[in-house]
C-alpha positions in Angstrom: 152.9 23.0 110.7 149.9 20.8 111.5 146.5 20.9 109.8 144.8 22.3 112.9 147.2 25.3 113.1 146.8 26.1 109.4 143.0 26.2 109.8 143.2 28.5 112.8 145.4 30.9 110.7 142.8 31.0 107.9 140.0 32.2 110.3 139.2 36.0 110.5 141.0 38.1 113.0 137.9 39.0 114.9 136.9 35.3 115.3 140.4 34.3 116.4 140.3 37.2 119.0 137.1 35.8 120.4 138.4 32.3 120.4 141.7 33.2 122.0 142.2 32.6 125.7 144.8 35.3 126.1 143.2 38.5 127.6 146.0 40.7 126.2 145.4 39.5 122.7 141.6 40.0 123.0 142.2 43.6 124.2 144.4 44.4 121.2 141.9 43.0 118.8 139.0 45.1 120.4 141.2 48.2 120.2 141.8 47.6 116.5 138.1 47.2 115.8 137.2 50.3 117.8 139.8 52.3 115.9 138.5 51.2 112.5 135.0 52.2 113.5 136.1 55.6 114.8 138.0 56.2 111.5 134.8 55.4 109.5 132.8 57.8 111.7 135.5 60.5 111.2 135.3 60.1 107.4 131.5 60.5 107.5 131.9 63.6 109.7 134.5 65.0 107.3 132.1 64.6 104.4 129.3 66.3 106.3 131.7 69.1 107.2 132.6 69.6 103.5 129.0 69.6 102.5 128.1 72.2 105.2 131.0 74.4 104.0 129.7 74.2 100.4 126.2 75.2 101.6 127.7 78.1 103.6 129.6 79.3 100.5 126.5 79.3 98.4 124.5 81.2 101.1 127.4 83.7 101.4 127.3 84.3 97.6 123.6 84.9 97.7 124.0 87.4 100.6 126.7 89.2 98.7 124.4 89.4 95.6 121.5 90.8 97.7 123.9 93.3 99.3 125.1 94.4 95.8 121.5 94.9 94.6 120.6 96.9 97.7 123.7 99.1 97.2 122.7 99.8 93.6 119.1 100.7 94.7 120.5 103.1 97.3 122.8 104.7 94.8 119.9 105.2 92.3 117.8 106.8 95.1 120.7 109.1 96.0 121.2 110.1 92.4 117.5 110.9 91.9 117.6 113.0 95.1 120.7 114.9 93.9 119.1 115.6 90.5 115.9 116.9 92.3 118.1 119.2 94.5 119.9 120.6 91.5 116.7 121.3 89.6 115.2 123.1 92.6 118.3 125.1 93.2 118.4 126.2 89.5 114.7 127.3 89.7 115.3 129.3 92.9 118.4 130.9 91.4 116.5 132.0 88.4 113.7 133.4 90.5 116.2 135.3 92.7 117.8 136.8 89.6 114.4 138.0 88.3 113.7 139.6 91.7 117.0 141.4 91.7 116.4 142.7 88.1 112.9 143.9 89.1 114.3 145.8 92.2 117.1 147.4 90.0 114.6 148.6 87.5 112.4 150.1 90.2 115.3 152.0 91.7 116.2 153.4 88.3 112.6 154.6 87.7 112.6 156.2 91.2 115.9 158.1 90.4 114.5 159.2 87.0 111.4 160.5 88.6 113.4 162.5 91.3 115.5 164.1 88.5 112.4 165.1 86.6 110.9 166.6 89.7 114.1 168.6 90.3 114.0 169.9 86.7 110.3 170.8 87.1 111.1 172.7 90.3 113.9 174.6 88.6 111.6 175.5 85.7 109.0 176.7 88.2 111.5 179.0 89.9 112.6 180.5 86.6 109.0 181.0 85.6 108.3 182.9 88.8 111.3 185.2 88.2 110.1 185.7 84.7 106.6 186.6 85.9 108.0 189.1 88.4 110.2 190.8 85.8 107.8 190.7 82.8 104.3 191.9 83.5 103.5 191.8 79.9 104.0 188.0 79.7 102.1 187.3 83.0 99.2 185.6 81.3 101.4 183.3 79.3 103.6 182.7 82.3 100.5 181.9 84.4 99.4 179.3 81.9 102.8 177.9 81.7 103.0 177.8 85.5 99.7 175.8 85.5 101.0 173.4 83.0 104.2 173.0 85.0 102.2 172.6 88.2 100.2 169.8 86.6 103.4 168.2 85.4 104.8 168.5 88.9 101.8 166.8 90.2 102.2 164.0 87.7 105.9 163.8 88.6 104.9 163.5 92.3 102.4 160.8 91.4 105.1 159.0 89.4 107.5 159.4 92.3 105.0 157.9 94.7 104.4 155.0 92.2 108.1 154.6 92.0 108.4 154.4 95.8 105.5 151.9 95.9 107.3 149.8 93.2 110.5 150.1 95.2 108.7 148.8 98.3 107.2 146.0 96.3 110.6 145.1 95.0 111.9 145.0 98.5 109.0 142.7 99.5 109.7 140.5 96.5 113.4 140.3 97.5 112.4 139.3 101.0 110.0 136.8 99.6 112.7 135.4 97.4 114.9 135.0 100.5 112.1 133.2 102.3 111.6 131.0 99.2 115.3 130.2 99.3 115.2 129.2 102.9 112.1 127.1 102.3 113.9 125.4 99.4 116.8 124.6 101.8 114.3 123.1 104.2 112.7 121.1 101.4 116.1 119.9 100.4 116.7 118.7 104.0 113.3 116.9 103.9 114.2 115.3 100.6 117.4 114.0 102.1 115.4 112.6 105.0 113.0 111.0 102.6 115.8 109.5 100.7 117.2 108.0 103.9 113.8 106.6 104.7 113.6 105.1 101.2 116.9 103.4 101.9 115.6 101.9 105.1 112.4 100.7 103.3 114.6 99.1 100.7 116.5 97.3 103.4 113.3 96.0 104.9 111.8 95.0 101.6 113.6 91.6 101.6 112.2 90.6 105.0 108.7 91.8 104.1 108.8 89.7 100.9 109.8 86.6 102.9 106.9 87.1 105.3 104.5 87.6 102.3 105.7 84.4 100.8 105.1 82.5 104.0 101.6 84.0 104.4 100.8 83.1 100.8 101.9 79.5 101.4 99.7 79.3 104.5 96.7 80.8 102.7 97.2 78.4 99.8 97.2 75.4 102.2 94.1 76.8 104.0 92.3 77.2 100.6 93.1 73.6 99.7 91.7 72.3 103.0 88.5 74.4 102.4 88.1 73.1 98.9 88.5 69.5 100.1 85.9 70.0 102.8 83.5 71.6 100.2 84.0 68.6 97.8 83.3 66.1 100.5 80.1 67.9 101.6 78.9 68.2 98.0 79.4 64.4 97.6 77.4 63.8 100.8 74.6 66.1 99.6 74.5 64.2 96.2 74.2 60.9 98.1 71.4 62.3 100.2 69.7 63.6 97.1 69.8 60.1 95.4 68.2 58.5 98.4 65.3 61.1 98.4 62.3 60.9 96.0 63.5 63.9 93.8 62.9 66.4 96.6 59.2 65.9 97.0 59.1 63.2 99.6 61.5 63.0 102.5 62.1 59.6 104.1 62.9 59.2 107.8 66.7 58.8 107.7 69.3 59.4 110.3 73.0 60.1 109.6 75.7 60.9 112.0 78.1 63.3 110.4 81.3 64.4 112.0 81.6 68.2 111.4 83.5 71.2 112.6 81.4 73.9 114.4 82.9 77.4 114.6 82.3 78.7 118.1 84.3 81.9 118.8 88.0 81.1 118.2 87.8 77.4 119.0 86.8 74.4 116.9 85.4 71.1 118.2 83.9 68.0 116.5 80.1 67.7 116.8 77.9 64.8 115.7 74.6 66.1 114.2 71.6 64.1 112.9 69.7 64.9 109.7 66.1 66.2 109.9 63.3 63.5 110.1 60.0 64.7 108.6 56.8 63.0 109.9 54.4 61.3 107.5 51.6 63.6 108.7 53.5 66.7 107.7 54.2 65.2 104.2 50.4 64.4 103.8 49.4 68.0 104.7 52.1 69.4 102.4 53.7 71.4 105.2 57.0 73.2 104.4 59.8 72.2 106.7 61.4 73.7 108.8 59.7 76.8 110.3 61.0 80.3 109.7 62.4 80.4 113.3 64.9 77.7 112.6 66.0 78.8 109.1 69.7 79.5 108.8 69.6 83.0 107.1 72.2 84.3 104.7 75.3 86.3 105.8 73.6 89.7 105.3 70.8 88.8 107.7 72.9 87.7 110.6 75.9 89.5 112.1 79.2 87.5 112.2 79.3 87.1 116.0 75.8 85.4 115.9 76.4 83.5 112.7 79.5 81.8 114.0 77.6 80.3 117.0 74.9 78.5 114.8 75.4 74.9 113.7 76.7 75.2 110.2 75.0 72.2 108.4 71.2 72.7 107.8 69.1 70.6 105.4 65.8 72.1 104.3 63.1 71.2 101.8 61.0 73.9 100.1 58.5 72.3 97.6 60.8 70.6 95.0 64.0 72.3 96.0 66.5 71.3 98.6 68.8 73.9 100.1 72.0 73.1 102.1 73.8 75.9 104.0 77.1 75.3 105.7 80.0 77.4 106.9 83.7 76.5 106.7 86.3 78.8 108.4 83.8 81.7 108.5 83.0 81.2 104.7 79.3 80.4 104.0 78.4 78.0 101.1 74.9 77.3 99.8 73.9 74.3 97.6 70.6 74.4 95.7 69.4 71.0 94.4 66.2 70.6 92.3 
């Protein structure tokens, strides 16, 4: 073998394929390279598929755990509803037994009164016969008849009372039946409430997720507001350092990029600071006039307050007041 042939064998296969003049050999080399690349891509896809399967397995375990917790909650609610039903049923049963006892006692009293009335009537008949046969004992029989008549009246009164008690007992029994029906309706309502509680428990997970998302949004919004507030406070401190301790106001102009709340839209507005003339400072005139003062929140309704430019810089004697609004929240800075 010559030196040139040995050097050509030591070169890489890809380079030899490019250097070869045979089209068939070049085609085989390209197919080999494409196949190696496709195998590498397949291995990457296999690893991604395994990772997605592991993630799906973890998510499935979490869903099964949530389902188990929900099932336990539903079983606890059902158990509480069953205990409430048993307690209510026992209470109604006891009430019904008392009503039955009251009705039985009333019936016994009525029968006893009727028997006493029969006895009194029999005694009266015997007394009448005795009065007819014995004239000598007429006075005594007369007195005894009066007593018997009074007892008969009392017996009639007691019989009427017994009848009234019997009617009341019947009414109580009817009322007890109504209470039992009402208890059944309440039991049905309790079952419906338990079913609603199960539905609420099912929706609790979704509500919690929404609440967490809203809390995250509110936290981000609060951070933005705090950053705006800090930047405005820094700007106010810089303005305070350039002023002569609040008593003299120099003619300065600063273009500040702000956000003005107008309805439901926000747009950047460039505003300029207030320039106070030298004549106003010499005459010790308070700036600005009352017509241009940005009043607090309780003086202006929200729909009007949202349309006012939010950054105002005022000087009152030795005090400087800065009012500004960020996202419908009013801030006031007092500097002396």
